[in-house]
C-alpha positions as protocol buffer text, in pm:
chain_id: "A"
residue {
  index: 1
  type: UNK
  ca { x: 3106 y: -1478 z: -1138 }
}
residue {
  index: 2
  type: UNK
  ca { x: 2755 y: -1402 z: -1019 }
}
residue {
  index: 3
  type: UNK
  ca { x: 2605 y: -1555 z: -698 }
}
residue {
  index: 4
  type: UNK
  ca { x: 2368 y: -1759 z: -919 }
}
residue {
  index: 5
  type: UNK
  ca { x: 2650 y: -1906 z: -1118 }
}
residue {
  index: 6
  type: UNK
  ca { x: 2846 y: -1996 z: -801 }
}
residue {
  index: 7
  type: UNK
  ca { x: 2546 y: -2177 z: -661 }
}
residue {
  index: 8
  type: UNK
  ca { x: 2496 y: -2366 z: -984 }
}
residue {
  index: 9
  type: UNK
  ca { x: 2864 y: -2468 z: -983 }
}
residue {
  index: 10
  type: UNK
  ca { x: 2842 y: -2587 z: -628 }
}
residue {
  index: 11
  type: UNK
  ca { x: 2531 y: -2794 z: -704 }
}
residue {
  index: 12
  type: UNK
  ca { x: 2697 y: -2958 z: -1000 }
}
residue {
  index: 13
  type: UNK
  ca { x: 3012 y: -3049 z: -816 }
}
residue {
  index: 14
  type: UNK
  ca { x: 2881 y: -3105 z: -462 }
}
residue {
  index: 15
  type: UNK
  ca { x: 2984 y: -3474 z: -471 }
}
residue {
  index: 16
  type: UNK
  ca { x: 3351 y: -3383 z: -465 }
}
residue {
  index: 17
  type: UNK
  ca { x: 3347 y: -3090 z: -222 }
}
residue {
  index: 18
  type: UNK
  ca { x: 3450 y: -3189 z: 137 }
}
residue {
  index: 19
  type: UNK
  ca { x: 3191 y: -3055 z: 372 }
}
residue {
  index: 20
  type: UNK
  ca { x: 3442 y: -3012 z: 654 }
}
residue {
  index: 21
  type: UNK
  ca { x: 3812 y: -3068 z: 670 }
}
residue {
  index: 22
  type: UNK
  ca { x: 3956 y: -3100 z: 1024 }
}
residue {
  index: 23
  type: UNK
  ca { x: 4327 y: -3144 z: 1099 }
}
residue {
  index: 24
  type: UNK
  ca { x: 4288 y: -3373 z: 1391 }
}
residue {
  index: 25
  type: UNK
  ca { x: 4232 y: -3742 z: 1305 }
}
residue {
  index: 26
  type: UNK
  ca { x: 3967 y: -3928 z: 1497 }
}
residue {
  index: 27
  type: UNK
  ca { x: 4102 y: -4166 z: 1766 }
}
residue {
  index: 28
  type: UNK
  ca { x: 4132 y: -4520 z: 1636 }
}
residue {
  index: 29
  type: UNK
  ca { x: 4187 y: -4705 z: 1963 }
}
residue {
  index: 30
  type: UNK
  ca { x: 4030 y: -4486 z: 2224 }
}
residue {
  index: 31
  type: UNK
  ca { x: 3668 y: -4406 z: 2301 }
}
residue {
  index: 32
  type: UNK
  ca { x: 3592 y: -4033 z: 2334 }
}
residue {
  index: 33
  type: UNK
  ca { x: 3501 y: -3914 z: 2676 }
}
residue {
  index: 34
  type: UNK
  ca { x: 3148 y: -3953 z: 2799 }
}
residue {
  index: 35
  type: UNK
  ca { x: 2910 y: -3708 z: 2632 }
}
residue {
  index: 36
  type: UNK
  ca { x: 2806 y: -3415 z: 2849 }
}
residue {
  index: 37
  type: UNK
  ca { x: 2495 y: -3373 z: 2634 }
}
residue {
  index: 38
  type: UNK
  ca { x: 2286 y: -3673 z: 2717 }
}
residue {
  index: 39
  type: UNK
  ca { x: 2196 y: -3773 z: 3072 }
}
residue {
  index: 40
  type: UNK
  ca { x: 2270 y: -4115 z: 3225 }
}
residue {
  index: 41
  type: UNK
  ca { x: 1998 y: -4354 z: 3135 }
}
residue {
  index: 42
  type: UNK
  ca { x: 1882 y: -4393 z: 3498 }
}
residue {
  index: 43
  type: UNK
  ca { x: 1846 y: -4015 z: 3529 }
}
residue {
  index: 44
  type: UNK
  ca { x: 1636 y: -3958 z: 3221 }
}
residue {
  index: 45
  type: UNK
  ca { x: 1305 y: -4073 z: 3385 }
}
residue {
  index: 46
  type: UNK
  ca { x: 1350 y: -3808 z: 3654 }
}
residue {
  index: 47
  type: UNK
  ca { x: 1390 y: -3508 z: 3427 }
}
residue {
  index: 48
  type: UNK
  ca { x: 1129 y: -3239 z: 3375 }
}
residue {
  index: 49
  type: UNK
  ca { x: 988 y: -3169 z: 3029 }
}
residue {
  index: 50
  type: UNK
  ca { x: 1207 y: -2864 z: 2991 }
}
residue {
  index: 51
  type: UNK
  ca { x: 1518 y: -3054 z: 3089 }
}
residue {
  index: 52
  type: UNK
  ca { x: 1429 y: -3332 z: 2845 }
}
residue {
  index: 53
  type: UNK
  ca { x: 1384 y: -3072 z: 2571 }
}
residue {
  index: 54
  type: UNK
  ca { x: 1728 y: -2926 z: 2650 }
}
residue {
  index: 55
  type: UNK
  ca { x: 1889 y: -3268 z: 2649 }
}
residue {
  index: 56
  type: UNK
  ca { x: 1736 y: -3357 z: 2317 }
}
residue {
  index: 57
  type: UNK
  ca { x: 1843 y: -3020 z: 2166 }
}
residue {
  index: 58
  type: UNK
  ca { x: 2198 y: -3032 z: 2300 }
}
residue {
  index: 59
  type: UNK
  ca { x: 2263 y: -3389 z: 2194 }
}
residue {
  index: 60
  type: UNK
  ca { x: 2136 y: -3308 z: 1844 }
}
residue {
  index: 61
  type: UNK
  ca { x: 2357 y: -3004 z: 1820 }
}
residue {
  index: 62
  type: UNK
  ca { x: 2703 y: -3126 z: 1911 }
}
residue {
  index: 63
  type: UNK
  ca { x: 2973 y: -3348 z: 1759 }
}
residue {
  index: 64
  type: UNK
  ca { x: 3140 y: -3626 z: 1960 }
}
residue {
  index: 65
  type: UNK
  ca { x: 3427 y: -3726 z: 1732 }
}
residue {
  index: 66
  type: UNK
  ca { x: 3627 y: -3561 z: 1461 }
}
residue {
  index: 67
  type: UNK
  ca { x: 3624 y: -3674 z: 1102 }
}
residue {
  index: 68
  type: UNK
  ca { x: 3912 y: -3549 z: 879 }
}
residue {
  index: 69
  type: UNK
  ca { x: 3712 y: -3541 z: 557 }
}
residue {
  index: 70
  type: UNK
  ca { x: 3334 y: -3550 z: 512 }
}
residue {
  index: 71
  type: UNK
  ca { x: 3196 y: -3574 z: 161 }
}
residue {
  index: 72
  type: UNK
  ca { x: 2845 y: -3459 z: 75 }
}
residue {
  index: 73
  type: UNK
  ca { x: 2652 y: -3725 z: -102 }
}
residue {
  index: 74
  type: UNK
  ca { x: 2343 y: -3595 z: -279 }
}
residue {
  index: 75
  type: UNK
  ca { x: 2184 y: -3251 z: -286 }
}
residue {
  index: 76
  type: UNK
  ca { x: 2325 y: -2957 z: -90 }
}
residue {
  index: 77
  type: UNK
  ca { x: 1978 y: -2907 z: 57 }
}
residue {
  index: 78
  type: UNK
  ca { x: 1727 y: -3159 z: 182 }
}
residue {
  index: 79
  type: UNK
  ca { x: 1811 y: -3516 z: 58 }
}
residue {
  index: 80
  type: UNK
  ca { x: 2191 y: -3494 z: 84 }
}
residue {
  index: 81
  type: UNK
  ca { x: 2400 y: -3638 z: 366 }
}
residue {
  index: 82
  type: UNK
  ca { x: 2762 y: -3627 z: 484 }
}
residue {
  index: 83
  type: UNK
  ca { x: 2969 y: -3946 z: 472 }
}
residue {
  index: 84
  type: UNK
  ca { x: 3291 y: -3976 z: 665 }
}
residue {
  index: 85
  type: UNK
  ca { x: 3569 y: -4047 z: 414 }
}
residue {
  index: 86
  type: UNK
  ca { x: 3841 y: -4130 z: 671 }
}
residue {
  index: 87
  type: UNK
  ca { x: 4010 y: -4467 z: 710 }
}
residue {
  index: 88
  type: UNK
  ca { x: 3901 y: -4711 z: 847 }
}
residue {
  index: 89
  type: UNK
  ca { x: 3533 y: -4606 z: 807 }
}
residue {
  index: 90
  type: UNK
  ca { x: 3550 y: -4503 z: 440 }
}
residue {
  index: 91
  type: UNK
  ca { x: 3314 y: -4730 z: 227 }
}
residue {
  index: 92
  type: UNK
  ca { x: 3523 y: -5005 z: 81 }
}
residue {
  index: 93
  type: UNK
  ca { x: 3515 y: -5124 z: -288 }
}
residue {
  index: 94
  type: UNK
  ca { x: 3255 y: -5392 z: -206 }
}
residue {
  index: 95
  type: UNK
  ca { x: 3046 y: -5149 z: 4 }
}
residue {
  index: 96
  type: UNK
  ca { x: 2684 y: -5196 z: 82 }
}
residue {
  index: 97
  type: UNK
  ca { x: 2441 y: -4911 z: 156 }
}
residue {
  index: 98
  type: UNK
  ca { x: 2088 y: -4919 z: 293 }
}
residue {
  index: 99
  type: UNK
  ca { x: 1891 y: -4597 z: 231 }
}
residue {
  index: 100
  type: UNK
  ca { x: 1559 y: -4581 z: 420 }
}
residue {
  index: 101
  type: UNK
  ca { x: 1327 y: -4288 z: 313 }
}
residue {
  index: 102
  type: UNK
  ca { x: 1357 y: -4158 z: -41 }
}
residue {
  index: 103
  type: UNK
  ca { x: 1062 y: -3928 z: -107 }
}
residue {
  index: 104
  type: UNK
  ca { x: 1134 y: -3937 z: -483 }
}
residue {
  index: 105
  type: UNK
  ca { x: 1488 y: -3798 z: -424 }
}
residue {
  index: 106
  type: UNK
  ca { x: 1753 y: -4054 z: -525 }
}
residue {
  index: 107
  type: UNK
  ca { x: 2036 y: -3798 z: -528 }
}
residue {
  index: 108
  type: UNK
  ca { x: 2212 y: -3950 z: -224 }
}
residue {
  index: 109
  type: UNK
  ca { x: 2172 y: -4311 z: -351 }
}
residue {
  index: 110
  type: UNK
  ca { x: 2293 y: -4233 z: -706 }
}
residue {
  index: 111
  type: UNK
  ca { x: 2593 y: -4027 z: -588 }
}
residue {
  index: 112
  type: UNK
  ca { x: 2720 y: -4273 z: -323 }
}
residue {
  index: 113
  type: UNK
  ca { x: 2681 y: -4559 z: -577 }
}
residue {
  index: 114
  type: UNK
  ca { x: 2880 y: -4364 z: -833 }
}
residue {
  index: 115
  type: UNK
  ca { x: 3145 y: -4222 z: -602 }
}
residue {
  index: 116
  type: UNK
  ca { x: 3228 y: -4539 z: -406 }
}
residue {
  index: 117
  type: UNK
  ca { x: 3091 y: -4806 z: -634 }
}
residue {
  index: 118
  type: UNK
  ca { x: 2854 y: -4928 z: -363 }
}
residue {
  index: 119
  type: UNK
  ca { x: 2565 y: -5170 z: -391 }
}
residue {
  index: 120
  type: UNK
  ca { x: 2273 y: -4950 z: -279 }
}
residue {
  index: 121
  type: UNK
  ca { x: 1933 y: -5064 z: -164 }
}
residue {
  index: 122
  type: UNK
  ca { x: 1671 y: -4782 z: -136 }
}
residue {
  index: 123
  type: UNK
  ca { x: 1347 y: -4829 z: 59 }
}
residue {
  index: 124
  type: UNK
  ca { x: 1025 y: -4628 z: 64 }
}
residue {
  index: 125
  type: UNK
  ca { x: 667 y: -4758 z: 92 }
}
residue {
  index: 126
  type: UNK
  ca { x: 511 y: -4415 z: 32 }
}
residue {
  index: 127
  type: UNK
  ca { x: 632 y: -4380 z: -327 }
}
residue {
  index: 128
  type: UNK
  ca { x: 398 y: -4493 z: -607 }
}
residue {
  index: 129
  type: UNK
  ca { x: 629 y: -4737 z: -775 }
}
residue {
  index: 130
  type: UNK
  ca { x: 700 y: -5101 z: -732 }
}
residue {
  index: 131
  type: UNK
  ca { x: 1033 y: -5281 z: -674 }
}
residue {
  index: 132
  type: UNK
  ca { x: 1274 y: -5189 z: -952 }
}
residue {
  index: 133
  type: UNK
  ca { x: 1640 y: -5190 z: -1059 }
}
residue {
  index: 134
  type: UNK
  ca { x: 1709 y: -4815 z: -1091 }
}
residue {
  index: 135
  type: UNK
  ca { x: 2061 y: -4862 z: -1221 }
}
residue {
  index: 136
  type: UNK
  ca { x: 2341 y: -5116 z: -1220 }
}
residue {
  index: 137
  type: UNK
  ca { x: 2412 y: -5049 z: -848 }
}
residue {
  index: 138
  type: UNK
  ca { x: 2091 y: -4898 z: -713 }
}
residue {
  index: 139
  type: UNK
  ca { x: 1783 y: -5108 z: -632 }
}
residue {
  index: 140
  type: UNK
  ca { x: 1455 y: -4971 z: -511 }
}
residue {
  index: 141
  type: UNK
  ca { x: 1224 y: -5163 z: -277 }
}
residue {
  index: 142
  type: UNK
  ca { x: 863 y: -5068 z: -217 }
}
residue {
  index: 143
  type: UNK
  ca { x: 908 y: -5141 z: 148 }
}
residue {
  index: 144
  type: UNK
  ca { x: 956 y: -4944 z: 472 }
}
residue {
  index: 145
  type: UNK
  ca { x: 1152 y: -5001 z: 790 }
}
residue {
  index: 146
  type: UNK
  ca { x: 975 y: -5036 z: 1126 }
}
residue {
  index: 147
  type: UNK
  ca { x: 996 y: -5210 z: 1459 }
}
residue {
  index: 148
  type: UNK
  ca { x: 781 y: -5504 z: 1340 }
}
residue {
  index: 149
  type: UNK
  ca { x: 692 y: -5687 z: 1023 }
}
residue {
  index: 150
  type: UNK
  ca { x: 345 y: -5553 z: 942 }
}
residue {
  index: 151
  type: UNK
  ca { x: 135 y: -5309 z: 731 }
}
residue {
  index: 152
  type: UNK
  ca { x: 93 y: -4951 z: 851 }
}
residue {
  index: 153
  type: UNK
  ca { x: -68 y: -4624 z: 755 }
}
residue {
  index: 154
  type: UNK
  ca { x: -228 y: -4648 z: 406 }
}
residue {
  index: 155
  type: UNK
  ca { x: -136 y: -5011 z: 354 }
}
residue {
  index: 156
  type: UNK
  ca { x: 242 y: -4957 z: 354 }
}
residue {
  index: 157
  type: UNK
  ca { x: 442 y: -5278 z: 400 }
}
residue {
  index: 158
  type: UNK
  ca { x: 718 y: -5247 z: 663 }
}
residue {
  index: 159
  type: UNK
  ca { x: 980 y: -5482 z: 805 }
}
residue {
  index: 160
  type: UNK
  ca { x: 1246 y: -5473 z: 1074 }
}
residue {
  index: 161
  type: UNK
  ca { x: 1608 y: -5416 z: 982 }
}
residue {
  index: 162
  type: UNK
  ca { x: 1681 y: -5776 z: 1081 }
}
residue {
  index: 163
  type: UNK
  ca { x: 1417 y: -5917 z: 851 }
}
residue {
  index: 164
  type: UNK
  ca { x: 1525 y: -5690 z: 558 }
}
residue {
  index: 165
  type: UNK
  ca { x: 1890 y: -5806 z: 604 }
}
residue {
  index: 166
  type: UNK
  ca { x: 1770 y: -6172 z: 608 }
}
residue {
  index: 167
  type: UNK
  ca { x: 1545 y: -6122 z: 305 }
}
residue {
  index: 168
  type: UNK
  ca { x: 1838 y: -5968 z: 96 }
}
residue {
  index: 169
  type: UNK
  ca { x: 2093 y: -6221 z: 223 }
}
residue {
  index: 170
  type: UNK
  ca { x: 2288 y: -5958 z: 420 }
}
residue {
  index: 171
  type: UNK
  ca { x: 2252 y: -6084 z: 777 }
}
residue {
  index: 172
  type: UNK
  ca { x: 2625 y: -6130 z: 827 }
}
residue {
  index: 173
  type: UNK
  ca { x: 2748 y: -5873 z: 568 }
}
residue {
  index: 174
  type: UNK
  ca { x: 2894 y: -5542 z: 669 }
}
residue {
  index: 175
  type: UNK
  ca { x: 2671 y: -5240 z: 593 }
}
residue {
  index: 176
  type: UNK
  ca { x: 2909 y: -4958 z: 517 }
}
residue {
  index: 177
  type: UNK
  ca { x: 2638 y: -4687 z: 536 }
}
residue {
  index: 178
  type: UNK
  ca { x: 2283 y: -4698 z: 671 }
}
residue {
  index: 179
  type: UNK
  ca { x: 2080 y: -4377 z: 606 }
}
residue {
  index: 180
  type: UNK
  ca { x: 1745 y: -4342 z: 779 }
}
residue {
  index: 181
  type: UNK
  ca { x: 1494 y: -4056 z: 726 }
}
residue {
  index: 182
  type: UNK
  ca { x: 1158 y: -4214 z: 792 }
}
residue {
  index: 183
  type: UNK
  ca { x: 943 y: -3952 z: 958 }
}
residue {
  index: 184
  type: UNK
  ca { x: 934 y: -4089 z: 1318 }
}
residue {
  index: 185
  type: UNK
  ca { x: 948 y: -4458 z: 1223 }
}
residue {
  index: 186
  type: UNK
  ca { x: 1321 y: -4446 z: 1318 }
}
residue {
  index: 187
  type: UNK
  ca { x: 1231 y: -4485 z: 1685 }
}
residue {
  index: 188
  type: UNK
  ca { x: 1055 y: -4829 z: 1675 }
}
residue {
  index: 189
  type: UNK
  ca { x: 1305 y: -4943 z: 1406 }
}
residue {
  index: 190
  type: UNK
  ca { x: 1605 y: -4853 z: 1618 }
}
residue {
  index: 191
  type: UNK
  ca { x: 1446 y: -4986 z: 1942 }
}
residue {
  index: 192
  type: UNK
  ca { x: 1405 y: -5334 z: 1782 }
}
residue {
  index: 193
  type: UNK
  ca { x: 1740 y: -5325 z: 1605 }
}
residue {
  index: 194
  type: UNK
  ca { x: 1921 y: -5243 z: 1932 }
}
residue {
  index: 195
  type: UNK
  ca { x: 1743 y: -5543 z: 2092 }
}
residue {
  index: 196
  type: UNK
  ca { x: 1804 y: -5800 z: 1817 }
}
residue {
  index: 197
  type: UNK
  ca { x: 2154 y: -5690 z: 1720 }
}
residue {
  index: 198
  type: UNK
  ca { x: 2073 y: -5603 z: 1357 }
}
residue {
  index: 199
  type: UNK
  ca { x: 2287 y: -5284 z: 1382 }
}
residue {
  index: 200
  type: UNK
  ca { x: 2593 y: -5511 z: 1413 }
}
residue {
  index: 201
  type: UNK
  ca { x: 2834 y: -5459 z: 1123 }
}
residue {
  index: 202
  type: UNK
  ca { x: 2692 y: -5111 z: 1049 }
}
residue {
  index: 203
  type: UNK
  ca { x: 2990 y: -4873 z: 1005 }
}
residue {
  index: 204
  type: UNK
  ca { x: 2813 y: -4539 z: 948 }
}
residue {
  index: 205
  type: UNK
  ca { x: 2456 y: -4450 z: 1064 }
}
residue {
  index: 206
  type: UNK
  ca { x: 2309 y: -4138 z: 904 }
}
residue {
  index: 207
  type: UNK
  ca { x: 1994 y: -4062 z: 1102 }
}
residue {
  index: 208
  type: UNK
  ca { x: 1729 y: -3787 z: 1101 }
}
residue {
  index: 209
  type: UNK
  ca { x: 1554 y: -3790 z: 1435 }
}
residue {
  index: 210
  type: UNK
  ca { x: 1191 y: -3661 z: 1459 }
}
residue {
  index: 211
  type: UNK
  ca { x: 997 y: -3550 z: 1765 }
}
residue {
  index: 212
  type: UNK
  ca { x: 649 y: -3453 z: 1630 }
}
residue {
  index: 213
  type: UNK
  ca { x: 484 y: -3522 z: 1962 }
}
residue {
  index: 214
  type: UNK
  ca { x: 659 y: -3290 z: 2215 }
}
residue {
  index: 215
  type: UNK
  ca { x: 565 y: -3459 z: 2536 }
}
residue {
  index: 216
  type: UNK
  ca { x: 750 y: -3601 z: 2833 }
}
residue {
  index: 217
  type: UNK
  ca { x: 671 y: -3967 z: 2760 }
}
residue {
  index: 218
  type: UNK
  ca { x: 803 y: -3955 z: 2403 }
}
residue {
  index: 219
  type: UNK
  ca { x: 1108 y: -3759 z: 2491 }
}
residue {
  index: 220
  type: UNK
  ca { x: 1206 y: -4007 z: 2767 }
}
residue {
  index: 221
  type: UNK
  ca { x: 1168 y: -4299 z: 2522 }
}
residue {
  index: 222
  type: UNK
  ca { x: 1362 y: -4125 z: 2247 }
}
residue {
  index: 223
  type: UNK
  ca { x: 1651 y: -4007 z: 2472 }
}
residue {
  index: 224
  type: UNK
  ca { x: 1681 y: -4365 z: 2599 }
}
residue {
  index: 225
  type: UNK
  ca { x: 1713 y: -4498 z: 2247 }
}
residue {
  index: 226
  type: UNK
  ca { x: 1985 y: -4239 z: 2168 }
}
residue {
  index: 227
  type: UNK
  ca { x: 2158 y: -4334 z: 2487 }
}
residue {
  index: 228
  type: UNK
  ca { x: 2149 y: -4708 z: 2386 }
}
residue {
  index: 229
  type: UNK
  ca { x: 2295 y: -4614 z: 2047 }
}
residue {
  index: 230
  type: UNK
  ca { x: 2588 y: -4451 z: 2233 }
}
residue {
  index: 231
  type: UNK
  ca { x: 2625 y: -4764 z: 2445 }
}
residue {
  index: 232
  type: UNK
  ca { x: 2640 y: -4974 z: 2127 }
}
residue {
  index: 233
  type: UNK
  ca { x: 2935 y: -4763 z: 2019 }
}
residue {
  index: 234
  type: UNK
  ca { x: 2791 y: -4501 z: 1780 }
}
residue {
  index: 235
  type: UNK
  ca { x: 2937 y: -4154 z: 1797 }
}
residue {
  index: 236
  type: UNK
  ca { x: 2829 y: -3832 z: 1618 }
}
residue {
  index: 237
  type: UNK
  ca { x: 3079 y: -3690 z: 1377 }
}
residue {
  index: 238
  type: UNK
  ca { x: 2841 y: -3431 z: 1230 }
}
residue {
  index: 239
  type: UNK
  ca { x: 2512 y: -3297 z: 1369 }
}
residue {
  index: 240
  type: UNK
  ca { x: 2276 y: -3058 z: 1189 }
}
residue {
  index: 241
  type: UNK
  ca { x: 1939 y: -2899 z: 1277 }
}
residue {
  index: 242
  type: UNK
  ca { x: 1679 y: -2917 z: 1012 }
}
residue {
  index: 243
  type: UNK
  ca { x: 1586 y: -2540 z: 979 }
}
residue {
  index: 244
  type: UNK
  ca { x: 1248 y: -2630 z: 816 }
}
residue {
  index: 245
  type: UNK
  ca { x: 1121 y: -2789 z: 1140 }
}
residue {
  index: 246
  type: UNK
  ca { x: 1163 y: -2512 z: 1398 }
}
residue {
  index: 247
  type: UNK
  ca { x: 872 y: -2378 z: 1597 }
}
residue {
  index: 248
  type: UNK
  ca { x: 833 y: -2175 z: 1922 }
}
residue {
  index: 249
  type: UNK
  ca { x: 754 y: -2383 z: 2234 }
}
residue {
  index: 250
  type: UNK
  ca { x: 558 y: -2091 z: 2387 }
}
residue {
  index: 251
  type: UNK
  ca { x: 438 y: -1742 z: 2307 }
}
residue {
  index: 252
  type: UNK
  ca { x: 728 y: -1597 z: 2507 }
}
residue {
  index: 253
  type: UNK
  ca { x: 969 y: -1445 z: 2255 }
}
residue {
  index: 254
  type: UNK
  ca { x: 1266 y: -1519 z: 2490 }
}
residue {
  index: 255
  type: UNK
  ca { x: 1199 y: -1895 z: 2469 }
}
residue {
  index: 256
  type: UNK
  ca { x: 1431 y: -2068 z: 2218 }
}
residue {
  index: 257
  type: UNK
  ca { x: 1275 y: -2221 z: 1909 }
}
residue {
  index: 258
  type: UNK
  ca { x: 1196 y: -2593 z: 1934 }
}
residue {
  index: 259
  type: UNK
  ca { x: 1353 y: -2797 z: 1664 }
}
residue {
  index: 260
  type: UNK
  ca { x: 1174 y: -3113 z: 1574 }
}
residue {
  index: 261
  type: UNK
  ca { x: 1432 y: -3281 z: 1357 }
}
residue {
  index: 262
  type: UNK
  ca { x: 1808 y: -3331 z: 1369 }
}
residue {
  index: 263
  type: UNK
  ca { x: 2039 y: -3497 z: 1121 }
}
residue {
  index: 264
  type: UNK
  ca { x: 2288 y: -3706 z: 1320 }
}
residue {
  index: 265
  type: UNK
  ca { x: 2573 y: -3863 z: 1121 }
}
residue {
  index: 266
  type: UNK
  ca { x: 2741 y: -4131 z: 1328 }
}
residue {
  index: 267
  type: UNK
  ca { x: 3031 y: -4376 z: 1300 }
}
residue {
  index: 268
  type: UNK
  ca { x: 3066 y: -4703 z: 1495 }
}
residue {
  index: 269
  type: UNK
  ca { x: 3372 y: -4720 z: 1724 }
}
residue {
  index: 270
  type: UNK
  ca { x: 3429 y: -5075 z: 1863 }
}
residue {
  index: 271
  type: UNK
  ca { x: 3617 y: -4934 z: 2168 }
}
residue {
  index: 272
  type: UNK
  ca { x: 3296 y: -4751 z: 2268 }
}
residue {
  index: 273
  type: UNK
  ca { x: 3069 y: -5054 z: 2258 }
}
residue {
  index: 274
  type: UNK
  ca { x: 2978 y: -5127 z: 2624 }
}
residue {
  index: 275
  type: UNK
  ca { x: 2686 y: -5358 z: 2549 }
}
């Protein structure tokens, strides 16, 4: 079989290929040890720009908990995400999925709806289409997620996670998977959600972090939000650098490449919630 045929086969059957199979089950009652890759929140303000960069890089490059089976939902390239298929975090038959950031690629949404039978709500204000029912299980909303209920950029309507949950009647319903790839809007969205409790009842959080403005103020703010996610009980089961977003931080060839964006796939562990 040629390399091209192998790649085509993988693309056609990627929804049933476990991305990683580990032989150590994740702890069900214990919280993993404190991460050595993100500083204590009271220390973050005191770090230099270089130390902040290293902390951001290290946190986005390491796993904190093992998942026995991860299934790739969506494309093998950009647009696909890993979902932890272990009990008790596997999406249930009545599962609910929020998918923020589509960019005309519904591969994740369609596949997770088909594989698990989930009710999926996809959101993207940048796409040139109105609200629609894409399929029996997938609904599209011309709406974005943000830290406030407002209109941004080129007239894009945005709402907080709490308001979207209220609007759809999901305030007290479990969200099995929440995917968020929203080009830097994740930070105000998460900041507000961590304050108002709208991440409660979210089992898996699939998050692409962005750091387009590489400066000390922004890195401090973003590392504190990641720390608050940890305090809320979210732990990384799979981390991945976006190879399309690397750039040198200086002209010195010995300086490591700066990576803007990391895909962090997390599960919520109640034992780790210290808030």
